[in-house]
RODO-2510 file (C-alpha; in nm, 4 decimals, decimal comma):
residues 208
     n   res          X          Y          Z
     1     m     4,5522     9,8607     9,0353
     2     e     4,7149    10,1858     8,9608
     3     t     4,7883    10,2594     9,3355
     4     a     4,9268     9,9183     9,3910
     5     f     5,1952     9,9509     9,0875
     6     v     5,2717    10,3154     9,1727
     7     q     5,3790    10,1958     9,5184
     8     g     5,5838     9,8829     9,3969
     9     l     5,7579    10,1178     9,1597
    10     a     5,8185    10,3818     9,4364
    11     i     5,9234    10,1481     9,7175
    12     g     6,1265     9,9069     9,4504
    13     a     6,3181    10,2444     9,3503
    14     s     6,3942    10,3422     9,7078
    15     l     6,5373    10,0270     9,7875
    16     i     6,7343     9,9749     9,4722
    17     i     6,8616    10,3125     9,4056
    18     a     7,1373    10,3341     9,6733
    19     v     7,5318    10,3115     9,7054
    20     g     7,6238     9,9667     9,7116
    21     a     7,8423     9,6874     9,5876
    22     q     7,6056     9,5717     9,2895
    23     n     7,5542     9,9655     9,1687
    24     a     7,9308    10,0330     9,1985
    25     f     8,0263     9,7456     8,9832
    26     v     7,7452     9,8312     8,7254
    27     l     7,8622    10,2006     8,7390
    28     k     8,2336    10,1096     8,6946
    29     q     8,1624     9,8419     8,3960
    30     g     7,9075    10,1012     8,2254
    31     i     8,1760    10,3638     8,2297
    32     m     8,4211    10,0999     8,0670
    33     r     8,1390    10,0202     7,8010
    34     a     8,1972     9,6532     7,9221
    35     h     7,9146     9,4141     7,8358
    36     s     7,6617     9,6834     7,9855
    37     l     7,3767     9,5160     7,8391
    38     p     7,3987     9,1608     7,9650
    39     i     7,5280     9,3032     8,2964
    40     a     7,1986     9,5226     8,3429
    41     l     6,9742     9,2363     8,1918
    42     t     7,1406     8,9982     8,4687
    43     c     7,1021     9,2359     8,7343
    44     s     6,7204     9,3144     8,6456
    45     i     6,6435     8,9503     8,6118
    46     i     6,7931     8,8388     8,9483
    47     d     6,5709     9,1380     9,1337
    48     a     6,2760     9,0292     8,9075
    49     l     6,2985     8,6668     9,0281
    50     m     6,3767     8,7676     9,4098
    51     i     6,0709     9,0123     9,4164
    52     a     5,8333     8,7678     9,2566
    53     a     5,9620     8,5120     9,5281
    54     g     5,8867     8,7753     9,7968
    55     v     5,5618     8,8651     9,6211
    56     a     5,4676     8,4713     9,6351
    57     g     5,5418     8,4673     9,9930
    58     l     5,8698     8,2851    10,0132
    59     g     6,0002     8,5586    10,2671
    60     s     5,8929     8,3724    10,5494
    61     l     6,1026     8,0691    10,4447
    62     v     6,4054     8,3127    10,4442
    63     l     6,3195     8,4216    10,7817
    64     a     6,2626     8,0473    10,9080
    65     f     6,6305     7,9357    10,7947
    66     p     6,8595     8,1760    10,9577
    67     i     7,1655     7,9665    10,8193
    68     l     7,0990     8,0968    10,4699
    69     k     7,1434     8,4738    10,6037
    70     h     7,4635     8,3565    10,7882
    71     a     7,5881     8,1679    10,4720
    72     a     7,5216     8,4870    10,2465
    73     s     7,6863     8,7437    10,4867
    74     l     8,0085     8,5519    10,5766
    75     g     8,0394     8,4604    10,1879
    76     g     7,9651     8,7870    10,0814
    77     a     8,1687     8,9797    10,3246
    78     a     8,4825     8,7827    10,1944
    79     f     8,4039     8,8353     9,8370
    80     l     8,3234     9,2114     9,9049
    81     i     8,6688     9,2284    10,0864
    82     w     8,8525     9,0450     9,7978
    83     y     8,7030     9,2693     9,5449
    84     g     8,7667     9,5710     9,7351
    85     t     9,1333     9,5170     9,7833
    86     n     9,1725     9,4567     9,4085
    87     a     9,0032     9,7923     9,3720
    88     l     9,2603     9,9576     9,6051
    89     k     9,5667     9,7919     9,4831
    90     a     9,4488     9,9013     9,1102
    91     s     9,4123    10,2926     9,2377
    92     f     9,7574    10,3075     9,2812
    93     s     9,8704    10,2284     8,9157
    94     d     9,8347    10,5212     8,6765
    95     k     9,6107    10,3762     8,4040
    96     e     9,4723    10,5416     8,1190
    97     m     9,2088    10,3842     7,9232
    98     d     9,1076    10,4918     7,5513
    99     l     8,7269    10,4521     7,6349
   100     s     8,6308    10,4693     7,2685
   101     k     8,7774    10,1454     7,2101
   102     a     8,6801     9,9855     7,5425
   103     t     8,3527     9,8317     7,4176
   104     g     8,3096     9,4763     7,5174
   105     a     8,6502     9,4866     7,7485
   106     g     8,7129     9,1773     7,9455
   107     s     8,5763     8,8512     7,9327
   108     l     8,1926     8,8372     7,9417
   109     k     8,1975     8,5331     8,1239
   110     a     8,4217     8,6727     8,4212
   111     a     8,1829     8,9946     8,3837
   112     l     7,8721     8,7677     8,4567
   113     m     8,0192     8,5475     8,7253
   114     t     8,1251     8,8459     8,9207
   115     t     7,7587     8,9962     8,8418
   116     l     7,6070     8,6971     8,9849
   117     a     7,8263     8,6783     9,3005
   118     i     7,8038     9,0292     9,3797
   119     s     7,4305     8,9982     9,3421
   120     f     7,3620     8,6754     9,5146
   121     l     7,6532     8,6774     9,8060
   122     n     7,4883     9,0120     9,9407
   123     p     7,1920     8,9200    10,2289
   124     h     7,0477     9,2556    10,1521
   125     l     6,9230     9,1326     9,8010
   126     y     6,7110     8,8658     9,9835
   127     l     6,6092     9,1106    10,2798
   128     d     6,5091     9,3959    10,0769
   129     t     6,3384     9,1889     9,7888
   130     v     6,1980     8,8835     9,9260
   131     v     6,1657     8,9615    10,2889
   132     l     6,0761     9,3301    10,2735
   133     l     5,8942     9,3731     9,9637
   134     g     5,7231     9,0493    10,0044
   135     s     5,6066     9,1679    10,3603
   136     i     5,4755     9,4917    10,1910
   137     s     5,2806     9,3373     9,9166
   138     t     5,0777     9,1495    10,1723
   139     q     4,8599     9,4743    10,2166
   140     f     4,7240     9,4115     9,8573
   141     s     4,5196     9,1011     9,7525
   142     g     4,4422     8,9441     9,4376
   143     p     4,5754     9,0970     9,0890
   144     d     4,6853     9,4083     9,2868
   145     r     4,9450     9,2245     9,4824
   146     q     5,0913     9,0975     9,1414
   147     w     5,0931     9,4901     9,0013
   148     f     5,2666     9,5891     9,3166
   149     g     5,5137     9,3523     9,2144
   150     a     5,5334     9,4440     8,8473
   151     g     5,5760     9,8116     8,9817
   152     a     5,8919     9,6960     9,1872
   153     v     6,0442     9,4886     8,9029
   154     l     5,9896     9,7923     8,6739
   155     a     6,1935     9,9961     8,8952
   156     s     6,4627     9,7672     8,9023
   157     f     6,4844     9,7289     8,5273
   158     v     6,4607    10,1195     8,4464
   159     w     6,7688    10,1741     8,7167
   160     f     7,0035     9,9220     8,6081
   161     f     6,9698     9,9982     8,2262
   162     t     6,9947    10,3711     8,3205
   163     l     7,3142    10,3112     8,5244
   164     s     7,4736    10,0674     8,2941
   165     f     7,4068    10,2928     7,9596
   166     g     7,4013    10,6239     8,1282
   167     a     7,7665    10,5815     8,2967
   168     r     7,9043    10,5793     7,9624
   169     l     7,8424    10,9799     7,9740
   170     m     8,0809    10,9888     8,2181
   171     a     8,3473    10,8527     7,9935
   172     p     8,5090    11,1812     7,9236
   173     m     8,5938    11,2473     8,2869
   174     f     8,7477    10,9089     8,2942
   175     a     9,0074    10,9972     8,0196
   176     r     9,2085    11,1017     8,2998
   177     p     9,3939    10,8377     8,5162
   178     a     9,3157    11,0502     8,8443
   179     a     8,9789    10,9983     8,7769
   180     w     9,0035    10,6091     8,7696
   181     r     9,2062    10,6369     9,0919
   182     y     8,9087    10,8142     9,2746
   183     l     8,6387    10,5625     9,1257
   184     d     8,8703    10,2348     9,2286
   185     r     8,9064    10,3949     9,6023
   186     f     8,5377    10,4843     9,6275
   187     i     8,4616    10,1330     9,5194
   188     f     8,7333     9,9809     9,7686
   189     a     8,5279    10,2130    10,0399
   190     t     8,1981    10,1211     9,9541
   191     m     8,2747     9,7456     9,9261
   192     y     8,4693     9,7330    10,2746
   193     s     8,1806     9,9389    10,4446
   194     i     7,9085     9,6701    10,3405
   195     a     8,1618     9,3995    10,4568
   196     t     8,2009     9,5517    10,7769
   197     a     7,8272     9,5953    10,8252
   198     l     7,7856     9,2448    10,7336
   199     l     8,0457     9,1079    10,9806
   200     w     7,9820     9,3537    11,2594
   201     p     7,6971     9,1518    11,4476
   202     y     7,9234     8,8189    11,4564
   203     a     8,2212     9,0570    11,5976
   204     k     7,9826     9,1789    11,8166
   205     a     7,8770     8,8599    11,9557
   206     l     8,2379     8,7314    11,9854
   207     l     8,3077     9,0489    12,1896
   208     q     8,0122     8,9852    12,4376
***
């Protein structure tokens, strides 16, 4: 039980703690103190559902229907390009924000819709959680398999809540407009690099 839980925690953390579109979005919202709790909770619950599906054996279903992966890849790339372009445009404006008054900034509905889009339109969500973690969990049987999944779920909750609420410690740095420019350009580069990686297999196939 303990071995399965610790392995789930470690492997889950290694997959979740990486520079990606979802983490970049959570980081920026956290710095702005904009709906930190619902965003962290939404990301964690999505991961938990996907991990549970993988441990239950649904990874084979995803692999059996490649159209699901293609739809997520193309839709995700389009969304990331749009989001990244907006971030690039924002990086050229000298914005200065009083972060002490930024709590709850923006619409909760818009923040949650973006969270859902940036999560479910990312094919890596399904590959990392449902397929990869699901496959690794097969080395365990009975309750140990559930404990493996529980460890991975805990890693997700700890990471997203730490990122979302810990980001506000960086707020003093972002009192300067230049810091926002660098953050927006970092987000632009992250979104575009992931979109390129998603589209590259299709471009490569067309060129052959």
